[in-house]
Each structure stands twice: as C-alpha cells, then as structure tokens.
Backbone and ligand atoms as CSV (ligand in chain L), in Angstrom:
chain,resi,resn,atom,element,x,y,z
A,1,VAL,N,N,0.798,-1.230,-0.037
A,1,VAL,CA,C,-0.078,-0.029,0.064
A,1,VAL,C,C,0.829,1.282,-0.078
A,2,THR,N,N,0.278,2.289,-0.535
A,2,THR,CA,C,0.998,3.546,-0.619
A,2,THR,C,C,0.140,4.691,0.099
A,3,ARG,N,N,0.826,5.652,0.736
A,3,ARG,CA,C,0.206,6.760,1.286
A,3,ARG,C,C,0.158,7.886,0.252
A,4,ALA,N,N,-1.020,8.137,-0.182
A,4,ALA,CA,C,-1.121,9.384,-1.122
A,4,ALA,C,C,-1.640,10.530,-0.303
A,5,TYR,N,N,-1.084,11.750,-0.494
A,5,TYR,CA,C,-1.497,12.925,0.194
A,5,TYR,C,C,-2.301,13.832,-0.860
A,6,VAL,N,N,-3.522,14.109,-0.472
A,6,VAL,CA,C,-4.492,14.815,-1.360
A,6,VAL,C,C,-4.760,16.105,-0.772
A,7,GLY,N,N,-4.592,17.164,-1.573
A,7,GLY,CA,C,-4.923,18.533,-1.192
A,7,GLY,C,C,-6.410,18.864,-1.533
A,8,LEU,N,N,-7.245,19.353,-0.655
A,8,LEU,CA,C,-8.532,19.645,-0.907
A,8,LEU,C,C,-8.791,21.202,-0.769
A,9,GLY,N,N,-9.494,21.896,-1.692
A,9,GLY,CA,C,-9.783,23.342,-1.598
A,9,GLY,C,C,-11.225,23.535,-2.035
A,10,SER,N,N,-11.787,24.585,-1.438
A,10,SER,CA,C,-13.130,25.015,-1.901
A,10,SER,C,C,-13.345,26.517,-1.562
A,11,ASN,N,N,-13.891,27.187,-2.469
A,11,ASN,CA,C,-14.112,28.691,-2.220
A,11,ASN,C,C,-15.482,29.093,-2.800
A,12,LEU,N,N,-16.374,28.130,-2.860
A,12,LEU,CA,C,-17.784,28.549,-3.185
A,12,LEU,C,C,-18.796,27.862,-2.481
A,13,GLY,N,N,-19.928,28.485,-2.042
A,13,GLY,CA,C,-20.940,27.873,-1.317
A,13,GLY,C,C,-20.510,27.418,0.112
A,14,ASP,N,N,-21.066,26.319,0.615
A,14,ASP,CA,C,-20.674,25.834,1.975
A,14,ASP,C,C,-19.486,25.106,1.788
A,15,ARG,N,N,-18.258,25.796,2.032
A,15,ARG,CA,C,-16.948,25.260,1.712
A,15,ARG,C,C,-16.660,24.007,2.619
A,16,GLU,N,N,-16.980,24.116,3.798
A,16,GLU,CA,C,-16.702,22.956,4.782
A,16,GLU,C,C,-17.512,21.776,4.332
A,17,ARG,N,N,-18.642,21.890,3.872
A,17,ARG,CA,C,-19.554,20.811,3.521
A,17,ARG,C,C,-18.977,20.175,2.132
A,18,PHE,N,N,-18.530,20.973,1.343
A,18,PHE,CA,C,-17.819,20.395,0.121
A,18,PHE,C,C,-16.649,19.601,0.427
A,19,ILE,N,N,-15.763,20.075,1.465
A,19,ILE,CA,C,-14.668,19.343,1.741
A,19,ILE,C,C,-14.994,17.991,2.474
A,20,ARG,N,N,-15.958,18.119,3.378
A,20,ARG,CA,C,-16.400,16.912,4.059
A,20,ARG,C,C,-16.902,15.831,3.146
A,21,THR,N,N,-17.877,16.345,2.174
A,21,THR,CA,C,-18.388,15.335,1.200
A,21,THR,C,C,-17.258,14.723,0.304
A,22,ALA,N,N,-16.360,15.564,-0.142
A,22,ALA,CA,C,-15.271,14.995,-0.990
A,22,ALA,C,C,-14.450,13.962,-0.151
A,23,ILE,N,N,-14.362,14.098,1.174
A,23,ILE,CA,C,-13.599,13.184,1.909
A,23,ILE,C,C,-14.378,11.895,2.041
A,24,GLU,N,N,-15.653,12.026,2.239
A,24,GLU,CA,C,-16.541,10.839,2.236
A,24,GLU,C,C,-16.411,10.022,1.002
A,25,HIS,N,N,-16.454,10.758,-0.127
A,25,HIS,CA,C,-16.276,10.084,-1.446
A,25,HIS,C,C,-14.922,9.532,-1.646
A,26,MET,N,N,-13.864,10.166,-1.086
A,26,MET,CA,C,-12.573,9.540,-1.263
A,26,MET,C,C,-12.406,8.224,-0.480
A,27,ASN,N,N,-13.190,8.225,0.604
A,27,ASN,CA,C,-13.153,6.980,1.401
A,27,ASN,C,C,-13.839,5.828,0.751
A,28,ARG,N,N,-14.623,6.110,-0.279
A,28,ARG,CA,C,-15.263,5.032,-1.042
A,28,ARG,C,C,-14.451,4.648,-2.307
A,29,ILE,N,N,-13.265,5.225,-2.645
A,29,ILE,CA,C,-12.496,4.782,-3.674
A,29,ILE,C,C,-12.058,3.377,-3.465
A,30,PRO,N,N,-12.220,2.520,-4.451
A,30,PRO,CA,C,-11.844,1.128,-4.294
A,30,PRO,C,C,-10.433,0.906,-3.824
A,31,GLU,N,N,-10.163,-0.099,-2.993
A,31,GLU,CA,C,-8.859,-0.447,-2.431
A,31,GLU,C,C,-8.192,0.716,-1.767
A,32,SER,N,N,-8.917,1.612,-1.201
A,32,SER,CA,C,-8.330,2.807,-0.647
A,32,SER,C,C,-9.119,3.219,0.675
A,33,SER,N,N,-8.500,3.841,1.572
A,33,SER,CA,C,-9.265,4.492,2.704
A,33,SER,C,C,-8.498,5.743,3.183
A,34,VAL,N,N,-9.248,6.669,3.676
A,34,VAL,CA,C,-8.774,7.945,4.221
A,34,VAL,C,C,-8.450,7.582,5.635
A,35,ILE,N,N,-7.132,7.754,5.947
A,35,ILE,CA,C,-6.694,7.361,7.351
A,35,ILE,C,C,-6.423,8.652,8.261
A,36,ARG,N,N,-6.265,9.751,7.663
A,36,ARG,CA,C,-6.140,11.004,8.400
A,36,ARG,C,C,-6.487,12.230,7.620
A,37,VAL,N,N,-6.966,13.244,8.369
A,37,VAL,CA,C,-7.322,14.450,7.713
A,37,VAL,C,C,-6.676,15.647,8.691
A,38,SER,N,N,-6.044,16.562,8.005
A,38,SER,CA,C,-5.490,17.741,8.676
A,38,SER,C,C,-6.699,18.624,9.180
A,39,SER,N,N,-6.395,19.651,10.012
A,39,SER,CA,C,-7.255,20.689,10.299
A,39,SER,C,C,-7.699,21.471,9.034
A,40,LEU,N,N,-8.652,22.282,9.219
A,40,LEU,CA,C,-9.104,23.081,8.088
A,40,LEU,C,C,-8.325,24.492,8.225
A,41,TYR,N,N,-8.019,25.009,7.005
A,41,TYR,CA,C,-7.297,26.301,6.958
A,41,TYR,C,C,-7.990,27.231,5.989
A,42,ASP,N,N,-8.015,28.456,6.379
A,42,ASP,CA,C,-8.635,29.537,5.515
A,42,ASP,C,C,-7.501,30.255,4.910
A,43,SER,N,N,-7.461,30.387,3.566
A,43,SER,CA,C,-6.370,31.021,2.720
A,43,SER,C,C,-6.825,31.874,1.717
A,44,GLU,N,N,-5.883,32.816,1.430
A,44,GLU,CA,C,-5.987,33.767,0.250
A,44,GLU,C,C,-6.015,32.969,-0.985
A,45,PRO,N,N,-6.860,33.345,-1.999
A,45,PRO,CA,C,-6.879,32.674,-3.279
A,45,PRO,C,C,-5.572,32.804,-4.077
A,46,ALA,N,N,-5.046,31.738,-4.660
A,46,ALA,CA,C,-3.688,31.904,-5.394
A,46,ALA,C,C,-4.171,32.357,-6.784
A,47,GLY,N,N,-3.370,33.220,-7.368
A,47,GLY,CA,C,-3.689,33.741,-8.654
A,47,GLY,C,C,-4.520,34.980,-8.715
A,48,ASP,N,N,-5.843,34.756,-8.615
A,48,ASP,CA,C,-6.800,35.913,-8.768
A,48,ASP,C,C,-7.315,36.272,-7.278
A,49,SER,N,N,-6.739,37.449,-6.719
A,49,SER,CA,C,-7.093,37.720,-5.394
A,49,SER,C,C,-8.535,38.411,-5.287
A,50,THR,N,N,-9.253,38.567,-6.368
A,50,THR,CA,C,-10.566,39.064,-6.301
A,50,THR,C,C,-11.670,38.078,-5.988
A,51,GLN,N,N,-11.233,36.703,-6.130
A,51,GLN,CA,C,-12.204,35.636,-5.743
A,51,GLN,C,C,-12.163,35.320,-4.324
A,52,PRO,N,N,-13.327,34.646,-3.798
A,52,PRO,CA,C,-13.483,34.465,-2.387
A,52,PRO,C,C,-12.304,33.615,-1.853
A,53,ARG,N,N,-12.142,33.753,-0.515
A,53,ARG,CA,C,-11.016,32.941,0.106
A,53,ARG,C,C,-11.431,31.488,0.130
A,54,TYR,N,N,-10.424,30.749,0.261
A,54,TYR,CA,C,-10.496,29.247,0.266
A,54,TYR,C,C,-10.531,28.700,1.597
A,55,LEU,N,N,-11.092,27.451,1.673
A,55,LEU,CA,C,-10.968,26.682,2.862
A,55,LEU,C,C,-10.083,25.410,2.289
A,56,ASN,N,N,-9.101,25.066,3.041
A,56,ASN,CA,C,-8.207,24.006,2.564
A,56,ASN,C,C,-7.912,22.921,3.651
A,57,ALA,N,N,-7.635,21.738,3.167
A,57,ALA,CA,C,-7.172,20.742,4.045
A,57,ALA,C,C,-6.341,19.666,3.208
A,58,VAL,N,N,-5.521,18.823,3.914
A,58,VAL,CA,C,-4.936,17.720,3.224
A,58,VAL,C,C,-5.302,16.401,3.942
A,59,ALA,N,N,-5.649,15.404,3.045
A,59,ALA,CA,C,-6.038,14.125,3.570
A,59,ALA,C,C,-5.047,13.029,3.159
A,60,VAL,N,N,-4.867,12.019,3.989
A,60,VAL,CA,C,-3.906,11.000,3.676
A,60,VAL,C,C,-4.762,9.788,3.250
A,61,LEU,N,N,-4.567,9.260,1.994
A,61,LEU,CA,C,-5.429,8.187,1.425
A,61,LEU,C,C,-4.388,7.003,1.378
A,62,GLU,N,N,-4.722,5.931,2.070
A,62,GLU,CA,C,-3.983,4.697,1.856
A,62,GLU,C,C,-4.536,3.944,0.757
A,63,THR,N,N,-3.774,3.585,-0.260
A,63,THR,CA,C,-4.302,2.951,-1.419
A,63,THR,C,C,-3.425,1.873,-2.048
A,64,GLU,N,N,-4.094,0.954,-2.734
A,64,GLU,CA,C,-3.457,-0.104,-3.501
A,64,GLU,C,C,-3.451,0.216,-4.976
A,65,LEU,N,N,-4.174,1.283,-5.293
A,65,LEU,CA,C,-4.283,1.721,-6.706
A,65,LEU,C,C,-3.121,2.405,-7.249
A,66,SER,N,N,-2.952,2.565,-8.566
A,66,SER,CA,C,-1.819,3.211,-9.216
A,66,SER,C,C,-2.135,4.742,-9.083
A,67,PRO,N,N,-1.117,5.529,-9.146
A,67,PRO,CA,C,-1.344,7.053,-9.086
A,67,PRO,C,C,-2.288,7.528,-10.106
A,68,GLU,N,N,-2.280,6.954,-11.378
A,68,GLU,CA,C,-3.123,7.356,-12.421
A,68,GLU,C,C,-4.602,7.031,-12.080
A,69,ARG,N,N,-4.858,5.919,-11.465
A,69,ARG,CA,C,-6.141,5.541,-11.139
A,69,ARG,C,C,-6.666,6.471,-9.922
A,70,VAL,N,N,-5.766,6.681,-9.000
A,70,VAL,CA,C,-6.169,7.668,-7.954
A,70,VAL,C,C,-6.638,8.951,-8.493
A,71,LEU,N,N,-5.768,9.548,-9.403
A,71,LEU,CA,C,-6.079,10.844,-10.037
A,71,LEU,C,C,-7.418,10.784,-10.733
A,72,TRP,N,N,-7.625,9.626,-11.391
A,72,TRP,CA,C,-8.926,9.464,-12.162
A,72,TRP,C,C,-10.133,9.578,-11.234
A,73,ASN,N,N,-9.967,8.871,-10.096
A,73,ASN,CA,C,-11.120,8.906,-9.125
A,73,ASN,C,C,-11.233,10.301,-8.479
A,74,LEU,N,N,-10.171,11.019,-8.279
A,74,LEU,CA,C,-10.320,12.361,-7.726
A,74,LEU,C,C,-11.070,13.270,-8.713
A,75,LEU,N,N,-10.642,13.208,-9.974
A,75,LEU,CA,C,-11.269,14.001,-10.971
A,75,LEU,C,C,-12.815,13.668,-11.079
A,76,LEU,N,N,-13.138,12.394,-10.892
A,76,LEU,CA,C,-14.437,11.918,-10.845
A,76,LEU,C,C,-15.352,12.585,-9.716
A,77,ILE,N,N,-14.658,12.610,-8.523
A,77,ILE,CA,C,-15.279,13.249,-7.403
A,77,ILE,C,C,-15.560,14.767,-7.666
A,78,GLU,N,N,-14.567,15.342,-8.148
A,78,GLU,CA,C,-14.673,16.779,-8.515
A,78,GLU,C,C,-15.961,17.027,-9.464
A,79,LYS,N,N,-16.105,16.075,-10.376
A,79,LYS,CA,C,-17.248,16.162,-11.307
A,79,LYS,C,C,-18.599,15.944,-10.592
A,80,ARG,N,N,-18.620,14.866,-9.794
A,80,ARG,CA,C,-19.843,14.591,-8.993
A,80,ARG,C,C,-20.211,15.699,-8.069
A,81,LEU,N,N,-19.326,16.409,-7.562
A,81,LEU,CA,C,-19.544,17.499,-6.596
A,81,LEU,C,C,-19.954,18.796,-7.353
A,82,GLY,N,N,-20.005,18.635,-8.641
A,82,GLY,CA,C,-20.558,19.702,-9.509
A,82,GLY,C,C,-19.556,20.856,-9.758
A,83,ARG,N,N,-18.258,20.534,-9.835
A,83,ARG,CA,C,-17.316,21.531,-10.202
A,83,ARG,C,C,-17.516,21.936,-11.634
A,84,GLU,N,N,-17.693,23.144,-11.747
A,84,GLU,CA,C,-17.920,23.733,-13.138
A,84,GLU,C,C,-16.481,24.338,-13.463
A,85,ARG,N,N,-15.872,23.829,-14.618
A,85,ARG,CA,C,-14.521,24.455,-15.014
A,85,ARG,C,C,-14.773,25.633,-15.849
A,86,VAL,N,N,-14.933,26.821,-15.128
A,86,VAL,CA,C,-15.225,28.023,-15.834
A,86,VAL,C,C,-13.859,28.608,-16.188
A,87,LYS,N,N,-13.014,28.883,-15.249
A,87,LYS,CA,C,-11.720,29.580,-15.446
A,87,LYS,C,C,-10.688,28.678,-14.872
A,88,ARG,N,N,-9.432,28.647,-15.329
A,88,ARG,CA,C,-8.294,27.837,-14.849
A,88,ARG,C,C,-8.111,28.174,-13.375
A,89,TRP,N,N,-7.944,29.408,-13.026
A,89,TRP,CA,C,-7.696,29.711,-11.603
A,89,TRP,C,C,-8.857,30.323,-10.936
A,90,GLY,N,N,-10.017,30.102,-11.488
A,90,GLY,CA,C,-11.294,30.723,-10.927
A,90,GLY,C,C,-11.808,29.968,-9.797
A,91,PRO,N,N,-12.966,30.463,-9.162
A,91,PRO,CA,C,-13.536,29.906,-7.982
A,91,PRO,C,C,-14.102,28.491,-8.302
A,92,ARG,N,N,-14.040,27.612,-7.339
A,92,ARG,CA,C,-14.621,26.308,-7.505
A,92,ARG,C,C,-15.175,25.707,-6.177
A,93,GLN,N,N,-16.171,24.889,-6.319
A,93,GLN,CA,C,-16.765,24.221,-5.332
A,93,GLN,C,C,-15.767,23.265,-4.569
A,94,ILE,N,N,-15.015,22.576,-5.486
A,94,ILE,CA,C,-14.046,21.596,-4.862
A,94,ILE,C,C,-12.980,21.385,-5.762
A,95,ASP,N,N,-11.696,21.464,-5.233
A,95,ASP,CA,C,-10.500,21.202,-6.112
A,95,ASP,C,C,-9.679,20.118,-5.413
A,96,LEU,N,N,-9.391,19.050,-6.104
A,96,LEU,CA,C,-8.634,18.004,-5.444
A,96,LEU,C,C,-7.309,17.845,-6.198
A,97,ASP,N,N,-6.294,17.889,-5.473
A,97,ASP,CA,C,-4.833,17.737,-6.095
A,97,ASP,C,C,-4.246,16.534,-5.458
A,98,LEU,N,N,-3.577,15.759,-6.340
A,98,LEU,CA,C,-2.709,14.632,-5.813
A,98,LEU,C,C,-1.376,15.305,-5.559
A,99,LEU,N,N,-1.013,15.462,-4.224
A,99,LEU,CA,C,0.126,16.232,-3.846
A,99,LEU,C,C,1.413,15.314,-3.992
A,100,PHE,N,N,1.274,14.185,-3.274
A,100,PHE,CA,C,2.346,13.283,-3.167
A,100,PHE,C,C,1.795,11.865,-3.271
A,101,PHE,N,N,2.620,10.960,-3.888
A,101,PHE,CA,C,2.193,9.487,-3.878
A,101,PHE,C,C,3.316,8.713,-3.350
A,102,GLY,N,N,3.371,8.545,-2.038
A,102,GLY,CA,C,4.531,7.959,-1.364
A,102,GLY,C,C,5.726,8.766,-1.739
A,103,ASP,N,N,6.856,8.086,-2.145
A,103,ASP,CA,C,8.068,8.806,-2.549
A,103,ASP,C,C,8.251,8.800,-3.954
A,104,ARG,N,N,7.222,8.596,-4.727
A,104,ARG,CA,C,7.229,8.543,-6.244
A,104,ARG,C,C,7.331,9.898,-6.818
A,105,VAL,N,N,8.129,9.914,-7.952
A,105,VAL,CA,C,8.292,11.161,-8.794
A,105,VAL,C,C,7.783,10.715,-10.149
A,106,ILE,N,N,6.701,11.461,-10.612
A,106,ILE,CA,C,6.033,11.072,-11.880
A,106,ILE,C,C,5.964,12.234,-12.736
A,107,GLU,N,N,6.388,12.052,-13.911
A,107,GLU,CA,C,6.231,13.283,-14.929
A,107,GLU,C,C,5.502,12.667,-16.127
A,108,GLU,N,N,4.202,12.862,-16.245
A,108,GLU,CA,C,3.558,12.433,-17.397
A,108,GLU,C,C,2.679,13.495,-17.941
A,109,PRO,N,N,2.163,13.371,-19.178
A,109,PRO,CA,C,1.422,14.454,-19.783
A,109,PRO,C,C,0.244,15.026,-18.795
A,110,ASP,N,N,-0.431,14.030,-18.140
A,110,ASP,CA,C,-1.609,14.340,-17.363
A,110,ASP,C,C,-1.381,14.244,-15.913
A,111,LEU,N,N,-0.132,13.990,-15.501
A,111,LEU,CA,C,-0.036,13.730,-14.037
A,111,LEU,C,C,1.509,14.074,-13.637
A,112,THR,N,N,1.664,15.069,-12.747
A,112,THR,CA,C,2.861,15.486,-12.207
A,112,THR,C,C,2.815,15.352,-10.704
A,113,VAL,N,N,3.691,14.396,-10.211
A,113,VAL,CA,C,3.713,14.158,-8.760
A,113,VAL,C,C,5.272,14.224,-8.396
A,114,PRO,N,N,5.592,14.884,-7.276
A,114,PRO,CA,C,4.759,15.710,-6.462
A,114,PRO,C,C,4.176,16.896,-7.262
A,115,HIS,N,N,3.005,17.279,-6.787
A,115,HIS,CA,C,2.249,18.448,-7.490
A,115,HIS,C,C,3.366,19.605,-7.546
A,116,PRO,N,N,3.433,20.223,-8.790
A,116,PRO,CA,C,4.446,21.218,-8.931
A,116,PRO,C,C,4.315,22.516,-8.133
A,117,GLU,N,N,3.168,22.708,-7.495
A,117,GLU,CA,C,3.010,23.971,-6.674
A,117,GLU,C,C,3.263,23.803,-5.190
A,118,VAL,N,N,3.376,22.457,-4.874
A,118,VAL,CA,C,3.502,22.181,-3.362
A,118,VAL,C,C,4.345,23.193,-2.567
A,119,GLU,N,N,5.620,23.468,-3.120
A,119,GLU,CA,C,6.611,24.246,-2.299
A,119,GLU,C,C,6.271,25.690,-2.256
A,120,HIS,N,N,5.303,26.180,-3.066
A,120,HIS,CA,C,4.983,27.586,-3.071
A,120,HIS,C,C,3.741,27.846,-2.278
A,121,ARG,N,N,3.034,26.899,-1.879
A,121,ARG,CA,C,1.680,27.137,-1.348
A,121,ARG,C,C,1.592,26.800,0.252
A,122,ALA,N,N,1.401,27.822,0.965
A,122,ALA,CA,C,1.200,27.727,2.436
A,122,ALA,C,C,-0.038,26.753,2.794
A,123,PHE,N,N,-1.020,26.898,1.985
A,123,PHE,CA,C,-2.295,26.051,2.215
A,123,PHE,C,C,-2.093,24.611,2.014
A,124,VAL,N,N,-0.915,24.240,1.432
A,124,VAL,CA,C,-0.476,22.874,1.261
A,124,VAL,C,C,0.588,22.473,2.357
A,125,LEU,N,N,1.573,23.342,2.467
A,125,LEU,CA,C,2.576,23.014,3.432
A,125,LEU,C,C,2.223,23.051,4.832
A,126,VAL,N,N,1.278,24.052,5.244
A,126,VAL,CA,C,0.978,24.074,6.696
A,126,VAL,C,C,0.246,22.753,7.108
A,127,PRO,N,N,-0.832,22.374,6.362
A,127,PRO,CA,C,-1.417,21.057,6.739
A,127,PRO,C,C,-0.469,19.857,6.545
A,128,MET,N,N,0.378,19.876,5.620
A,128,MET,CA,C,1.330,18.730,5.394
A,128,MET,C,C,2.168,18.747,6.726
A,129,VAL,N,N,2.652,19.876,7.272
A,129,VAL,CA,C,3.458,19.870,8.421
A,129,VAL,C,C,2.759,19.445,9.688
A,130,GLU,N,N,1.528,19.731,9.676
A,130,GLU,CA,C,0.614,19.297,10.790
A,130,GLU,C,C,0.562,17.738,10.736
A,131,LEU,N,N,0.459,17.229,9.557
A,131,LEU,CA,C,0.339,15.706,9.416
A,131,LEU,C,C,1.634,15.036,9.721
A,132,ASP,N,N,2.688,15.569,9.151
A,132,ASP,CA,C,3.992,14.920,9.289
A,132,ASP,C,C,5.163,15.908,8.849
A,133,PRO,N,N,5.712,16.645,9.764
A,133,PRO,CA,C,6.705,17.572,9.450
A,133,PRO,C,C,7.933,16.964,8.848
A,134,THR,N,N,8.177,15.684,9.008
A,134,THR,CA,C,9.378,15.004,8.654
A,134,THR,C,C,9.237,14.347,7.215
A,135,PHE,N,N,8.060,14.629,6.611
A,135,PHE,CA,C,7.728,13.976,5.302
A,135,PHE,C,C,8.767,14.570,4.239
A,136,VAL,N,N,9.521,13.816,3.570
A,136,VAL,CA,C,10.530,14.368,2.629
A,136,VAL,C,C,9.883,14.544,1.257
A,137,HIS,N,N,9.934,15.761,0.696
A,137,HIS,CA,C,9.540,16.026,-0.699
A,137,HIS,C,C,10.397,15.307,-1.603
A,138,PRO,N,N,10.051,14.246,-2.326
A,138,PRO,CA,C,10.873,13.406,-2.999
A,138,PRO,C,C,11.713,14.032,-4.240
A,139,ARG,N,N,11.219,15.174,-4.752
A,139,ARG,CA,C,11.996,15.791,-5.866
A,139,ARG,C,C,12.969,16.694,-5.266
A,140,LEU,N,N,12.580,17.529,-4.229
A,140,LEU,CA,C,13.531,18.425,-3.657
A,140,LEU,C,C,14.510,17.927,-2.571
A,141,GLY,N,N,14.147,16.689,-2.072
A,141,GLY,CA,C,14.991,16.041,-1.082
A,141,GLY,C,C,15.098,16.701,0.320
A,142,VAL,N,N,14.066,17.526,0.685
A,142,VAL,CA,C,14.065,18.087,1.985
A,142,VAL,C,C,12.641,17.902,2.547
A,143,THR,N,N,12.554,18.042,3.940
A,143,THR,CA,C,11.242,17.854,4.545
A,143,THR,C,C,10.293,18.956,4.267
A,144,VAL,N,N,9.030,18.672,4.476
A,144,VAL,CA,C,8.051,19.810,4.350
A,144,VAL,C,C,8.256,20.782,5.384
A,145,GLY,N,N,8.602,20.337,6.628
A,145,GLY,CA,C,8.939,21.283,7.658
A,145,GLY,C,C,9.946,22.235,7.291
A,146,HIS,N,N,11.093,21.818,6.589
A,146,HIS,CA,C,12.104,22.600,6.163
A,146,HIS,C,C,11.566,23.569,5.028
A,147,LEU,N,N,10.747,23.101,4.214
A,147,LEU,CA,C,10.239,24.061,3.129
A,147,LEU,C,C,9.277,25.073,3.741
A,148,LEU,N,N,8.571,24.839,4.750
A,148,LEU,CA,C,7.772,25.756,5.335
A,148,LEU,C,C,8.555,26.861,6.049
A,149,ARG,N,N,9.525,26.407,6.738
A,149,ARG,CA,C,10.443,27.416,7.497
A,149,ARG,C,C,11.153,28.348,6.479
A,150,GLU,N,N,11.787,27.614,5.578
A,150,GLU,CA,C,12.577,28.374,4.541
A,150,GLU,C,C,11.768,29.403,3.743
A,151,ARG,N,N,10.507,29.066,3.539
A,151,ARG,CA,C,9.694,29.988,2.740
A,151,ARG,C,C,8.950,31.038,3.522
A,152,LYS,N,N,9.030,30.840,4.820
A,152,LYS,CA,C,8.301,31.872,5.692
A,152,LYS,C,C,6.874,32.074,5.326
A,153,LEU,N,N,6.145,30.913,5.231
A,153,LEU,CA,C,4.785,30.997,4.648
A,153,LEU,C,C,3.800,30.799,5.845
A,154,LEU,N,N,4.263,30.615,7.040
A,154,LEU,CA,C,3.335,30.162,8.117
A,154,LEU,C,C,2.189,31.129,8.239
A,155,SER,N,N,2.401,32.432,8.156
A,155,SER,CA,C,1.307,33.368,8.464
A,155,SER,C,C,0.386,33.510,7.249
A,156,ALA,N,N,0.505,32.838,6.147
A,156,ALA,CA,C,-0.388,33.011,5.053
A,156,ALA,C,C,-1.605,32.240,5.136
A,157,VAL,N,N,-1.822,31.493,6.153
A,157,VAL,CA,C,-3.111,30.715,6.384
A,157,VAL,C,C,-3.647,30.967,7.775
A,158,ARG,N,N,-4.949,30.879,7.873
A,158,ARG,CA,C,-5.586,30.990,9.286
A,158,ARG,C,C,-6.097,29.591,9.637
A,159,TRP,N,N,-5.802,29.161,10.785
A,159,TRP,CA,C,-6.309,27.919,11.331
A,159,TRP,C,C,-7.782,28.006,11.676
A,160,LYS,N,N,-8.608,27.037,11.078
A,160,LYS,CA,C,-10.029,27.118,11.223
A,160,LYS,C,C,-10.633,26.054,12.089
A,161,GLY,N,N,-9.735,25.407,12.722
A,161,GLY,CA,C,-10.228,24.303,13.692
A,161,GLY,C,C,-10.052,22.829,13.204
A,162,ARG,N,N,-10.133,21.934,14.129
A,162,ARG,CA,C,-9.955,20.583,13.803
A,162,ARG,C,C,-11.055,20.021,13.098
A,163,PHE,N,N,-10.724,19.080,12.346
A,163,PHE,CA,C,-11.797,18.456,11.457
A,163,PHE,C,C,-12.474,17.379,12.284
A,164,TRP,N,N,-13.637,17.094,12.052
A,164,TRP,CA,C,-14.462,16.020,12.743
A,164,TRP,C,C,-13.936,14.681,12.439
A,165,TYR,N,N,-13.216,14.494,11.257
A,165,TYR,CA,C,-13.015,13.177,10.707
A,165,TYR,C,C,-12.288,12.219,11.714
L,1,AMP,P1,P,-6.817,21.953,-12.131
L,1,AMP,O1,O,-7.538,22.823,-12.996
L,1,AMP,O2,O,-5.745,22.490,-11.345
L,1,AMP,O3,O,-7.707,21.093,-11.170
L,1,AMP,O4,O,-6.083,20.863,-13.135
L,1,AMP,C1,C,-6.517,19.511,-13.219
L,1,AMP,C2,C,-5.723,18.785,-14.283
L,1,AMP,O5,O,-4.365,18.796,-13.920
L,1,AMP,C3,C,-6.187,17.359,-14.398
L,1,AMP,O6,O,-6.842,17.163,-15.596
L,1,AMP,C4,C,-4.820,16.547,-14.362
L,1,AMP,O7,O,-4.666,15.723,-15.414
L,1,AMP,C5,C,-3.768,17.605,-14.296
L,1,AMP,N1,N,-2.745,17.173,-13.277
L,1,AMP,C6,C,-1.469,16.947,-13.435
L,1,AMP,N2,N,-0.802,16.584,-12.317
L,1,AMP,C7,C,-1.804,16.632,-11.307
L,1,AMP,C8,C,-1.813,16.317,-9.899
L,1,AMP,N3,N,-0.675,15.949,-9.258
L,1,AMP,N4,N,-2.969,16.461,-9.156
L,1,AMP,C9,C,-4.108,16.895,-9.829
L,1,AMP,N5,N,-4.201,17.182,-11.224
L,1,AMP,C10,C,-2.961,17.019,-11.859
C-alpha cells in the first residue's frame, strides 16, 4: 500500500460541506481508505485575489491503486460534486490535487507528482507539516517542515479548527 496525500480546496458555497463530502467520497474509492485529515485552513486565493477565500485541508489516502487511477477517481469526485470548470484559476466548489504519492516522482502529460506547486503554497505546506513535518519532498529532497520554515509561509493561512473526521 501507498500513502497518497491529497489537497482539498473550496471557495464557493458551503466550503466545509464540500470538503467533508469530498472526503466521504474519497473513502469510497476502491482499495483505498482515508486514514487521516488535517485541520481546516482559511487561505488567500492563489492567482486571482478578487475571488473568495479558500478553505483547505490535506487528507492521507492509503491505497493499493496506481497514481493514475487515484487521480482518475479524484477527478470523478470533482465532477460529481458539481465543479464547473469556468476559469483555470477561478472559483470552484471543490478542487482535489494529488500532492504526493509515497516517494514516487512522476512526470506524465496528465500527471505530475509531487504536485508542482507544493513548495509555493502555504495552504498545502501548513497542513502537510501538521500531518508529518518529517515527510521528505521526493523531488527536492528536503522535509516539508524545512520548506515551510525556509519560505516563511506560516502566516499566510488561518487555522479554522480541527476536522471532525
Ligand atoms: P486543475 O484545474 O488545477 O484542477 O487541473 C486539473 C488537471 O491537472 C487534471 O486534468 C490533471 O490531469 C492535471 N494534473 C497533473 N498533475 C496533477 C496532480 N498531481 N494532481 C491533480 N491534477 C493534476
């Protein structure tokens, strides 16, 4: 089995409910289960700062599936939850990103793992550090704790409480 780290984000409607529902769907992915979820964090939208603020979390999915199959299931959940792909960086009910897949490094046309934005995003690094500060980013060869300290991103997100999961 592999531990996949999945980033969740929502900035439309009942954001917490979209994240909770997405996690319930993730737990129903075949040969997989959600074993941990970080706290919720409120963050500035990346890219277009005129859109509403995001609620973010990171979930740990233990899976026997391939990374391609996991991504396929995540995209299916996005569709089911009614994500309308209006704008690339625009608002969305739910956004699911495959951040890490164990220590695998994958460069495929439709799948880049680790997710290429991980090291720039406080809303990914802060919940990752909460889950496991010693987790090593397999492309950069340093821990997520190191990345967060080095980039001084800690103040860029607001803690919004522990998750019920
Ligand atoms: P986005 O608009 O950011 O949700 O982009 C989703 C698209 O990015 C999907 O169609 C994926 O094929 C592609 N993609 C590549 N690598 C990843 C990844 N690690 N996690 C999620 N989507 C990815």
